[in-house]
C-alpha positions as CSV (number, residue, x, y, z in Angstrom):
1,M,-87.1,-166.8,-217.8
2,I,-86.2,-164.3,-215.2
3,Q,-84.5,-161.1,-216.4
4,M,-81.2,-160.5,-214.5
5,S,-80.6,-156.9,-213.8
6,N,-77.1,-155.3,-213.3
7,S,-78.4,-152.9,-210.6
8,I,-79.2,-155.3,-207.7
9,Q,-79.7,-153.4,-204.5
10,P,-79.9,-154.9,-201.0
11,E,-83.3,-154.6,-199.3
12,S,-84.0,-151.2,-198.0
13,W,-83.4,-150.6,-194.3
14,S,-86.9,-149.0,-194.2
15,D,-88.3,-152.5,-195.0
16,F,-86.5,-154.0,-192.0
17,F,-89.5,-154.5,-189.8
18,G,-91.7,-155.7,-192.6
19,I,-89.1,-158.4,-193.5
20,W,-88.9,-159.3,-189.8
21,L,-92.7,-159.7,-189.6
22,F,-92.9,-161.6,-192.8
23,Y,-90.3,-164.1,-191.5
24,I,-92.2,-164.6,-188.3
25,L,-95.6,-165.1,-190.0
26,S,-94.5,-167.3,-192.9
27,F,-91.4,-169.4,-193.7
28,G,-89.7,-169.0,-190.3
29,L,-92.8,-170.1,-188.4
30,I,-92.8,-173.4,-190.3
31,F,-89.1,-174.2,-189.5
32,H,-89.5,-173.1,-185.8
33,L,-92.7,-175.1,-185.4
34,A,-91.0,-178.2,-186.8
35,F,-88.1,-177.6,-184.4
36,F,-90.6,-177.2,-181.5
37,I,-92.4,-180.5,-182.4
38,C,-89.1,-182.4,-182.7
39,G,-88.0,-181.0,-179.4
40,C,-91.2,-181.9,-177.7
41,L,-91.0,-185.5,-179.0
42,L,-87.4,-185.7,-177.7
43,T,-88.4,-184.3,-174.3
44,V,-91.2,-186.9,-174.0
45,L,-88.7,-189.6,-174.8
46,I,-86.2,-188.3,-172.3
47,C,-88.8,-188.0,-169.6
48,A,-90.1,-191.5,-170.3
49,I,-86.7,-193.1,-170.2
50,S,-85.7,-191.3,-167.0
51,K,-89.1,-192.0,-165.5
52,Q,-89.7,-188.3,-164.8
53,M,-93.0,-187.7,-166.5
54,F,-93.9,-185.2,-163.8
55,A,-91.3,-182.9,-165.3
56,L,-92.7,-183.1,-168.8
57,R,-95.1,-180.1,-168.8
58,P,-92.6,-177.5,-167.3
59,R,-89.9,-178.7,-169.7
60,I,-92.2,-178.3,-172.7
61,V,-93.4,-174.9,-171.6
62,R,-89.8,-173.7,-171.1
63,F,-88.8,-175.2,-174.5
64,G,-91.8,-173.5,-176.1
65,L,-90.7,-170.2,-174.6
66,F,-87.2,-170.6,-176.0
67,C,-88.6,-171.5,-179.5
68,L,-90.7,-168.4,-179.5
69,I,-87.8,-166.2,-178.5
70,L,-85.6,-167.9,-181.2
71,L,-88.3,-167.3,-183.8
72,I,-88.4,-163.6,-182.9
73,T,-84.6,-163.2,-182.8
74,S,-84.2,-165.2,-186.0
75,G,-86.7,-162.9,-187.7
76,G,-84.5,-159.9,-186.8
77,F,-81.4,-161.6,-188.1
78,N,-83.2,-162.6,-191.2
79,A,-84.1,-158.9,-191.8
80,L,-80.5,-157.9,-191.1
81,W,-79.3,-160.6,-193.5
82,N,-81.6,-159.3,-196.3
83,C,-80.6,-155.7,-195.7
84,A,-76.8,-156.3,-195.3
85,V,-75.8,-159.5,-197.0
86,W,-78.3,-160.2,-199.9
87,G,-77.4,-157.9,-202.8
88,N,-73.9,-157.3,-201.4
89,L,-72.4,-160.8,-201.2
90,Y,-74.8,-162.8,-203.4
91,I,-78.1,-162.4,-205.2
92,T,-81.0,-164.7,-205.8
93,Y,-84.0,-164.2,-208.0
94,G,-86.5,-166.4,-206.2
95,A,-89.9,-165.4,-205.1
96,D,-89.1,-165.2,-201.4
97,I,-85.7,-163.5,-200.9
98,E,-87.0,-162.4,-197.5
99,D,-86.5,-166.0,-196.4
100,D,-82.9,-166.6,-197.4
101,F,-81.7,-166.8,-193.8
102,T,-82.7,-169.3,-191.1
103,P,-80.6,-170.4,-188.2
104,F,-81.2,-174.0,-189.0
105,I,-80.0,-174.5,-192.6
106,P,-76.9,-172.8,-194.0
107,I,-77.1,-171.2,-197.3
108,N,-75.5,-173.3,-200.0
109,Q,-74.6,-173.1,-203.7
110,T,-77.5,-175.4,-204.7
111,A,-80.0,-173.0,-203.2
112,I,-78.4,-170.1,-204.9
113,N,-78.3,-171.9,-208.3
114,A,-81.9,-173.0,-207.8
115,E,-83.1,-169.4,-207.7
116,N,-80.9,-168.3,-210.7
117,G,-78.6,-166.5,-208.3
118,K,-74.9,-165.8,-208.2
119,L,-72.2,-165.0,-205.7
120,L,-70.8,-161.5,-205.8
121,S,-67.0,-161.3,-205.0
122,V,-67.1,-164.1,-202.4
123,T,-66.8,-167.8,-202.4
124,I,-69.6,-170.1,-201.0
125,Y,-67.4,-170.9,-198.0
126,Q,-67.0,-167.2,-197.2
127,L,-70.8,-166.7,-197.5
128,Q,-71.3,-169.8,-195.3
129,L,-69.0,-168.3,-192.7
130,V,-71.1,-165.1,-192.7
131,W,-74.2,-167.4,-192.3
132,L,-72.4,-169.1,-189.3
133,I,-71.8,-165.8,-187.6
134,F,-75.4,-164.7,-188.1
135,A,-76.7,-168.1,-186.9
136,G,-74.4,-168.0,-183.9
137,F,-75.7,-164.6,-182.9
138,A,-79.3,-165.6,-183.5
139,W,-78.9,-168.6,-181.2
140,G,-76.8,-166.7,-178.7
141,V,-79.2,-163.7,-178.4
142,A,-82.2,-166.1,-178.1
143,F,-80.4,-168.0,-175.4
144,F,-79.5,-164.9,-173.4
145,C,-83.0,-163.5,-173.8
146,Y,-84.5,-166.8,-172.6
147,R,-82.2,-166.8,-169.6
148,F,-83.1,-163.2,-168.8
149,I,-86.9,-163.8,-169.1
150,S,-87.0,-167.2,-167.4
151,R,-84.8,-166.1,-164.5
152,T,-86.9,-166.3,-161.3
153,P,-86.2,-164.1,-158.4
154,K,-85.0,-165.9,-155.4
155,N,-87.4,-165.6,-152.5
156,E,-85.4,-165.5,-149.3
157,A,-87.1,-166.7,-146.2
158,P,-87.5,-163.9,-143.6
159,N,-85.3,-164.3,-140.6
160,A,-87.2,-165.9,-137.7
161,G,-84.9,-164.8,-135.0
């Protein structure tokens, strides 16, 4: 049985980049890879139905770029979650607290109970609202970074006359 301590502290801010890297190289990579595969299958289906198979490769490449950006931004928000939310609003005693946040699956009471955790002065709905804010920012930052990176400069034709 896991010993529950009364002196739970959030993750140290000095561990921020380590938590970020851990997310990218482990748990987060699995979810984001599954998201990429599902998106690719959906893209193939859409291209086949619309008879635009010529557009398949560029769409998959663009979707892959977005997935990579989402993985990187989600890792940052996961690290922020572990430094700011875990230990302040709830605690869990699982093996991988560095993976409590993902922008795909909201935190729920079942997950907290499964890791012998507890809520600290918040309800599960308040914690899920915090998750929604974090997930919204993770998706939003990824979208805006993708738009910035994938933006191509417009080549204007020189004036002939």
